[in-house]
C-alpha positions as CSV (number, residue, x, y, z in Angstrom):
1,X,0.1,-0.2,0.3
2,X,1.4,3.4,-0.9
3,X,2.8,5.4,2.2
4,X,1.5,9.4,1.9
5,X,3.7,11.1,4.2
6,X,3.0,14.8,5.0
7,X,5.4,16.9,6.9
8,X,3.5,19.6,8.7
9,X,0.0,19.8,10.5
10,X,-1.5,23.0,9.5
11,X,-4.3,23.8,7.3
12,X,-2.5,22.7,4.0
13,X,-1.4,19.1,5.4
14,X,-4.6,18.4,7.1
15,X,-6.9,19.2,3.8
16,X,-5.0,17.2,1.8
17,X,-5.0,14.3,4.3
18,X,-8.6,14.4,5.0
19,X,-9.4,14.9,1.0
20,X,-7.0,11.7,-0.6
21,X,-8.8,9.6,2.4
22,X,-12.5,11.1,1.0
23,X,-10.9,9.3,-2.7
24,X,-8.6,6.5,-1.4
25,X,-7.0,4.0,0.8
26,X,-3.7,4.8,0.9
27,X,-1.6,4.8,4.1
28,X,-1.4,8.4,5.3
29,X,1.0,9.9,8.2
30,X,1.2,13.6,9.2
31,X,4.5,14.1,10.9
32,X,4.7,17.9,13.1
33,X,6.7,18.6,16.0
34,X,4.2,21.8,16.9
35,X,1.2,19.9,18.3
36,X,-0.3,16.3,18.7
37,X,-3.9,17.4,16.9
38,X,-4.2,19.9,14.0
39,X,-5.8,23.7,15.3
40,X,-7.2,26.9,14.1
41,X,-4.1,28.8,14.0
42,X,-5.7,32.2,13.8
43,X,-7.7,31.8,16.9
44,X,-4.7,31.4,19.3
45,X,-5.5,35.3,20.0
46,X,-8.9,34.4,20.8
47,X,-7.4,31.6,23.3
48,X,-5.4,34.3,24.7
49,X,-8.3,37.2,24.8
50,X,-10.4,34.5,27.1
51,X,-12.5,33.8,24.4
52,X,-12.2,30.5,24.2
53,X,-9.8,27.6,25.5
54,X,-7.6,25.8,23.2
55,X,-9.4,23.0,23.1
56,X,-11.9,24.9,21.4
57,X,-9.3,25.5,18.3
58,X,-9.5,21.9,16.9
59,X,-12.0,21.3,14.8
60,X,-12.0,17.6,15.0
61,X,-12.3,15.1,17.7
62,X,-9.5,12.9,18.9
63,X,-11.3,10.0,17.5
64,X,-11.6,11.1,13.7
65,X,-7.8,10.5,12.9
66,X,-7.9,6.8,13.7
67,X,-11.8,6.8,12.3
68,X,-9.8,7.6,9.1
69,X,-7.3,5.6,9.4
70,X,-4.8,8.7,9.4
71,X,-2.2,8.1,11.4
72,X,-0.2,11.3,13.7
73,X,3.1,10.9,15.1
74,X,4.9,14.1,17.0
75,X,8.5,14.5,15.9
76,X,11.4,17.0,14.7
77,X,12.4,16.1,11.1
78,X,16.0,17.0,10.8
79,X,16.7,15.9,7.2
80,X,15.1,14.7,4.0
81,X,16.9,11.8,1.9
82,X,14.8,12.0,-1.2
83,X,17.2,10.2,-3.0
84,X,16.4,7.0,-0.9
85,X,13.0,8.2,0.2
86,X,13.0,8.4,3.9
87,X,13.4,11.2,6.8
88,X,15.8,11.7,10.0
89,X,14.2,12.5,13.3
90,X,16.3,14.6,15.9
91,X,16.5,11.1,17.9
92,X,18.1,9.3,14.9
93,X,14.9,7.5,13.7
94,X,14.7,6.7,9.9
95,X,11.0,6.8,8.5
96,X,10.4,5.8,5.2
97,X,8.1,7.4,2.6
98,X,6.5,6.6,-1.1
99,X,5.0,10.4,-1.3
100,X,6.1,13.3,0.8
101,X,4.4,16.2,0.9
102,X,6.3,19.1,2.8
103,X,3.3,21.3,4.4
104,X,6.3,22.8,6.9
105,X,4.8,26.5,6.6
106,X,6.7,29.7,8.1
107,X,8.9,30.9,10.9
108,X,9.5,34.5,12.2
109,X,12.0,36.7,10.8
110,X,15.5,37.4,12.7
111,X,17.1,40.1,11.6
112,X,20.5,39.6,13.3
113,X,19.5,42.1,16.3
114,X,21.6,41.4,19.7
115,X,19.3,39.6,22.4
116,X,16.8,38.3,19.6
117,X,17.1,34.6,21.1
118,X,16.3,35.9,24.8
119,X,13.6,33.4,26.6
120,X,10.9,36.2,26.8
121,X,11.4,36.9,22.9
122,X,9.0,35.4,20.7
123,X,6.8,35.5,17.6
124,X,2.8,34.9,17.3
125,X,2.8,31.8,15.0
126,X,3.1,28.8,17.0
127,X,1.3,27.4,19.6
128,X,4.3,27.0,22.1
129,X,4.3,30.9,21.1
130,X,1.2,31.0,23.1
131,X,2.8,29.1,25.8
132,X,5.3,31.7,26.1
133,X,2.8,34.7,26.5
134,X,1.0,32.8,29.1
135,X,4.1,32.8,30.7
136,X,6.1,36.1,30.1
137,X,2.7,38.2,29.9
138,X,-0.2,36.6,32.2
139,X,-1.6,40.2,33.0
140,X,0.1,43.9,33.8
141,X,1.6,42.9,37.3
142,X,4.1,40.4,35.5
143,X,4.2,41.9,32.2
144,X,4.9,46.1,33.1
145,X,5.3,46.4,29.3
146,X,5.8,44.6,26.0
147,X,7.3,46.0,22.9
148,X,6.3,44.7,19.4
149,X,8.9,44.6,16.4
150,X,7.2,44.9,13.1
151,X,3.8,46.2,11.5
152,X,1.9,43.4,9.5
153,X,-1.2,41.6,10.7
154,X,0.6,39.1,12.9
155,X,2.5,42.0,14.8
156,X,-1.9,44.2,15.0
157,X,-2.9,40.9,16.3
158,X,-0.2,40.6,19.3
159,X,-1.2,44.5,20.5
160,X,-4.7,43.6,20.3
161,X,-4.2,40.5,22.3
162,X,-2.0,42.6,25.0
163,X,-3.7,45.0,25.3
164,X,-6.8,43.1,25.9
165,X,-5.1,42.2,29.5
166,X,-4.2,45.9,29.5
167,X,-0.8,45.6,29.2
168,X,0.8,48.6,27.8
169,X,2.6,48.3,24.3
170,X,5.0,50.2,22.3
171,X,4.7,48.8,18.3
172,X,7.6,49.8,16.6
173,X,6.8,50.1,12.8
174,X,9.5,50.1,10.0
175,X,7.4,52.2,8.2
176,X,6.6,55.8,7.6
177,X,2.9,54.5,8.1
178,X,0.7,51.6,9.2
179,X,1.5,48.3,6.5
180,X,1.7,51.1,3.7
181,X,3.8,48.5,1.3
182,X,-0.1,46.6,1.3
183,X,-2.5,49.5,2.0
184,X,-3.2,52.8,0.1
185,X,-2.4,55.8,2.1
186,X,-6.1,56.9,3.4
187,X,-6.5,52.9,4.0
188,X,-3.3,53.1,6.4
189,X,-3.8,56.4,8.0
190,X,-7.1,55.1,9.3
191,X,-5.4,51.9,10.8
192,X,-2.7,54.8,12.4
193,X,-5.4,56.2,14.2
194,X,-7.2,52.9,15.0
195,X,-4.3,51.8,17.0
196,X,-3.9,54.9,18.4
197,X,-7.0,55.2,20.0
198,X,-6.9,52.0,21.7
199,X,-3.9,53.5,23.8
200,X,-1.1,51.8,21.5
201,X,2.5,53.8,21.8
202,X,2.5,53.5,18.1
203,X,6.2,54.7,16.5
204,X,6.3,55.0,13.0
205,X,9.7,55.4,11.1
206,X,11.3,53.5,14.2
207,X,13.4,50.1,13.9
208,X,15.3,47.9,16.4
209,X,18.4,48.0,17.7
210,X,18.9,45.5,20.1
211,X,17.2,43.8,22.8
212,X,18.9,44.2,26.2
213,X,18.8,41.6,29.1
214,X,19.1,42.0,32.8
215,X,21.8,40.0,35.0
216,X,19.9,37.1,35.1
217,X,19.5,37.2,31.1
218,X,15.5,38.2,31.2
219,X,14.5,41.2,28.6
220,X,14.6,44.5,30.7
221,X,14.3,47.0,27.6
222,X,14.7,47.8,23.7
223,X,17.2,50.2,22.2
224,X,15.6,52.2,19.2
225,X,18.3,52.5,15.8
226,X,17.1,55.8,15.3
227,X,17.5,57.9,18.6
228,X,19.1,55.3,21.3
229,X,16.3,55.8,23.1
230,X,15.8,52.5,25.5
231,X,12.4,51.3,26.4
232,X,11.8,49.3,29.6
233,X,9.7,46.2,28.6
234,X,9.5,42.5,30.1
235,X,8.3,40.9,26.9
236,X,9.1,41.1,23.0
237,X,7.2,40.1,20.2
238,X,9.0,39.6,16.9
239,X,6.6,39.8,14.2
240,X,8.6,41.2,11.1
241,X,7.0,39.0,8.7
242,X,7.7,35.1,8.6
243,X,9.8,33.0,5.8
244,X,9.4,29.8,4.8
245,X,11.0,27.0,6.9
246,X,13.3,25.3,5.4
247,X,16.6,25.2,6.7
248,X,16.4,21.6,7.1
249,X,16.1,20.9,3.4
250,X,19.5,22.5,2.4
251,X,21.4,18.8,1.6
252,X,18.0,17.4,0.3
253,X,18.7,18.0,-3.3
254,X,15.1,19.9,-3.7
255,X,15.4,23.1,-5.5
256,X,15.1,25.7,-3.0
257,X,14.6,29.8,-3.7
258,X,13.2,31.9,-0.8
259,X,10.9,28.7,-0.2
260,X,10.2,25.1,-1.9
261,X,10.4,25.6,-5.4
262,X,7.1,24.1,-7.3
263,X,5.7,24.3,-10.6
264,X,1.8,25.0,-11.3
265,X,0.8,21.2,-10.0
266,X,2.6,21.7,-6.8
267,X,5.4,19.2,-8.1
268,X,9.1,19.6,-6.8
269,X,11.8,19.3,-9.1
270,X,12.7,15.4,-6.9
271,X,9.8,12.9,-7.9
272,X,7.5,12.3,-5.4
273,X,8.0,14.7,-3.2
274,X,5.5,18.3,-3.2
275,X,5.2,21.3,-1.6
276,X,2.1,23.0,-0.2
277,X,0.9,26.3,2.1
278,X,3.3,29.0,3.3
279,X,6.7,27.2,2.0
280,X,5.4,26.8,-1.5
281,X,7.4,29.2,-4.0
282,X,5.5,29.0,-7.5
283,X,8.6,29.1,-9.9
284,X,6.7,31.3,-11.7
285,X,3.8,33.7,-10.5
286,X,-0.2,33.3,-10.6
287,X,-1.2,36.1,-12.2
288,X,-0.6,39.2,-9.8
289,X,-0.3,37.2,-6.9
290,X,3.3,36.8,-5.2
291,X,5.0,34.0,-5.4
292,X,4.7,32.7,-2.2
293,X,1.2,33.2,0.1
294,X,1.4,32.8,3.4
295,X,-2.4,32.9,3.7
296,X,-4.9,30.6,5.1
297,X,-7.4,30.0,2.4
298,X,-4.6,29.4,-0.5
299,X,-2.9,26.7,2.0
300,X,-6.2,25.3,2.2
301,X,-6.8,25.4,-1.4
302,X,-3.6,24.1,-2.2
303,X,-4.4,21.0,-0.3
304,X,-7.5,20.3,-2.0
305,X,-6.0,20.6,-5.5
306,X,-3.1,18.4,-4.6
307,X,-5.2,15.5,-3.3
308,X,-6.1,15.1,-7.0
309,X,-2.7,14.7,-8.4
310,X,-1.8,12.4,-5.3
311,X,-4.8,10.0,-6.2
312,X,-4.2,9.8,-9.8
313,X,-5.7,13.0,-11.2
314,X,-3.0,15.2,-12.2
315,X,-4.3,19.0,-11.7
316,X,-2.8,22.9,-11.5
317,X,-3.1,24.8,-8.9
318,X,-5.5,27.8,-9.5
319,X,-6.6,29.7,-6.8
320,X,-9.1,32.6,-8.8
321,X,-9.5,36.1,-8.0
322,X,-7.1,37.2,-5.1
323,X,-8.7,38.5,-1.7
324,X,-8.2,38.5,2.1
325,X,-9.4,39.6,5.3
326,X,-8.4,40.5,8.4
327,X,-9.6,42.7,11.9
328,X,-7.5,46.0,13.2
329,X,-9.0,46.1,16.7
330,X,-12.8,47.2,15.6
331,X,-12.2,47.6,11.9
332,X,-12.7,44.5,9.8
333,X,-11.3,44.3,6.6
334,X,-11.3,42.5,3.3
335,X,-10.2,43.0,-0.3
336,X,-11.0,41.4,-3.4
337,X,-9.3,42.1,-6.6
338,X,-6.1,44.5,-6.8
339,X,-6.1,47.5,-4.8
340,X,-2.4,48.6,-4.7
341,X,-0.7,50.7,-2.0
342,X,-0.1,53.3,-5.1
343,X,-2.0,53.8,-8.1
344,X,-1.0,52.2,-11.4
345,X,-0.6,54.1,-14.8
346,X,-3.7,52.7,-16.3
347,X,-5.5,52.7,-13.1
348,X,-8.3,55.2,-11.1
349,X,-9.5,55.0,-7.9
350,X,-12.7,56.4,-6.2
351,X,-12.1,56.3,-2.2
352,X,-15.0,57.1,0.0
353,X,-14.9,57.4,3.7
354,X,-17.8,57.5,6.3
355,X,-17.9,60.4,8.8
356,X,-16.9,58.1,12.0
357,X,-13.6,57.6,10.0
358,X,-13.8,54.0,10.6
359,X,-15.1,52.8,7.7
360,X,-14.0,53.5,4.1
361,X,-14.2,51.1,0.4
362,X,-11.7,51.9,-2.0
363,X,-12.4,50.9,-5.9
364,X,-9.8,50.6,-8.4
365,X,-10.6,50.5,-12.1
366,X,-9.2,50.6,-15.6
367,X,-9.2,54.6,-16.2
368,X,-9.6,53.3,-19.7
369,X,-11.8,50.6,-20.1
370,X,-13.5,51.2,-17.1
371,X,-13.0,47.7,-16.1
372,X,-13.5,47.0,-12.3
373,X,-9.6,45.5,-10.9
374,X,-11.2,45.4,-7.1
375,X,-12.1,46.8,-3.8
376,X,-10.7,47.6,0.1
377,X,-13.5,47.7,2.6
378,X,-12.8,48.7,5.7
379,X,-15.2,48.6,9.0
380,X,-18.2,47.0,6.1
381,X,-18.7,43.4,5.6
382,X,-19.5,42.7,1.7
383,X,-20.0,39.4,-0.3
384,X,-17.5,37.2,-1.9
385,X,-19.5,35.8,-4.1
386,X,-20.7,39.0,-5.9
387,X,-17.0,40.5,-6.4
388,X,-15.6,36.9,-7.6
389,X,-18.6,36.8,-9.9
390,X,-17.7,40.4,-11.5
391,X,-14.2,40.1,-11.4
392,X,-14.7,36.9,-13.7
393,X,-17.4,38.6,-15.6
394,X,-14.7,41.4,-16.3
395,X,-17.6,44.2,-15.1
396,X,-17.2,48.0,-15.4
397,X,-16.9,49.9,-12.0
398,X,-20.3,51.5,-13.2
399,X,-22.3,48.4,-12.9
400,X,-20.5,47.2,-9.5
401,X,-21.5,50.9,-8.4
402,X,-25.4,50.2,-9.7
403,X,-25.6,46.7,-7.9
404,X,-23.3,47.4,-4.8
405,X,-26.1,46.9,-2.5
406,X,-26.4,43.1,-3.7
407,X,-22.8,43.2,-2.2
408,X,-23.9,44.2,1.2
409,X,-23.3,41.4,3.5
410,X,-26.4,40.9,5.4
411,X,-28.6,44.4,5.0
412,X,-31.1,43.2,8.1
413,X,-27.8,43.4,10.3
414,X,-25.6,45.9,8.7
415,X,-26.1,49.4,8.1
416,X,-26.5,50.7,4.4
417,X,-24.0,53.6,3.4
418,X,-24.4,52.6,-0.7
419,X,-26.9,55.7,-1.6
420,X,-23.9,57.7,-0.3
421,X,-21.3,56.0,-1.9
422,X,-22.6,56.0,-5.4
423,X,-23.8,60.0,-5.0
424,X,-20.3,60.6,-4.2
425,X,-19.1,58.5,-6.8
426,X,-21.6,60.7,-8.7
427,X,-20.7,64.0,-8.2
428,X,-16.5,63.2,-8.5
429,X,-17.1,61.5,-11.8
430,X,-20.0,63.6,-13.2
431,X,-22.0,60.7,-13.6
432,X,-25.3,59.5,-13.5
433,X,-25.6,55.8,-11.8
434,X,-28.3,54.5,-10.1
435,X,-28.8,52.0,-7.2
436,X,-30.1,48.9,-8.5
437,X,-30.9,45.0,-7.2
438,X,-30.4,41.5,-8.9
439,X,-31.4,39.6,-5.5
440,X,-28.0,37.5,-5.7
441,X,-28.4,35.7,-2.5
442,X,-30.7,34.0,-4.7
443,X,-28.7,33.5,-7.6
444,X,-25.5,32.6,-5.1
445,X,-28.1,30.1,-3.4
446,X,-27.5,31.8,0.0
447,X,-29.3,32.4,2.8
448,X,-31.6,36.1,2.1
């Protein structure tokens, strides 16, 4: 019986295992050094914030794995021998495979800062990080201040977590405005305001120089690069991005770049070795996507796609239109299609912001053809299905605005702003767009 070994028990690896089992009787082993059971990584922040317990993050009951004949093995793999088809574990155990899927995820970036490996320095990516946070920042008596280094999505999640326990936070962001390599200027400024309004000490254009320890080897402060200022703290969160976890593959013969190089079928250069999720790097980027995508839903889609190839139906990975979502304290964010931080030559933009300064939409379209390219929404929930359809059909921006009411996630529970949005677009563009409705809920077979 063919033995499928999946290294990594995140969303990519577990999705793959579940779907292979639906289609075949192959022997399946999932290996992880992090936890025995798969859990929802995005829920870690809610465990710390007291909204749920860790066991609530496990979507499958413990007997699920035995029932579905998926073997779970906990251990740390130090080497892949792709020629002889075996894995070498830290303790010396040799573990054979027939097909190997690398779903090993990412690790937090470190840039050689002095003190970066001290005990109370952590990322917020793994279960072990949550355990460290509970140990060193259980409350504001044990942790008088935390410093977060890096202004991305993980950084702001960690800031919200610590803030929920009333721990003072200093947030060091290298850029001149929060996440302005991704967000346009107006949205970035909105998130700056939201961070500050929650009492976070936001330091823009600030870089870490070193992390200092006291005489017992415990974190006592950080030093800023620009000014030499010393900020006393008990915990440092390193959230300056992630990079694929590939160091153990250096001598494996598997082609590496920043990640594990794969083709459109998620195959590496070595027969019977594949890569999915955060660690996979497309040899040629798909459409305008990045070659490496550390995103939950793309990891799931890779697992579903590779299932077909493993089970004899060789299938290309086609992720479709880009979308993503996140939360910045109390502001929810969604993006569909492309709204770059800087407008491209062929593009025109329309920006609307609510008077409360906590809601906005930003629409991007081709100024020549009027084709809709993408939208950012902040503080307003809109339907993925609506934008997926208009992007596929290459609809014009006027069409999107006409039917914007259909994009509203749930008109019964969310206030409607479409009339005001369309009126502003009309006044700015000298158009006479009228709001219409197609009852998309029936078209998408969604609950009204």
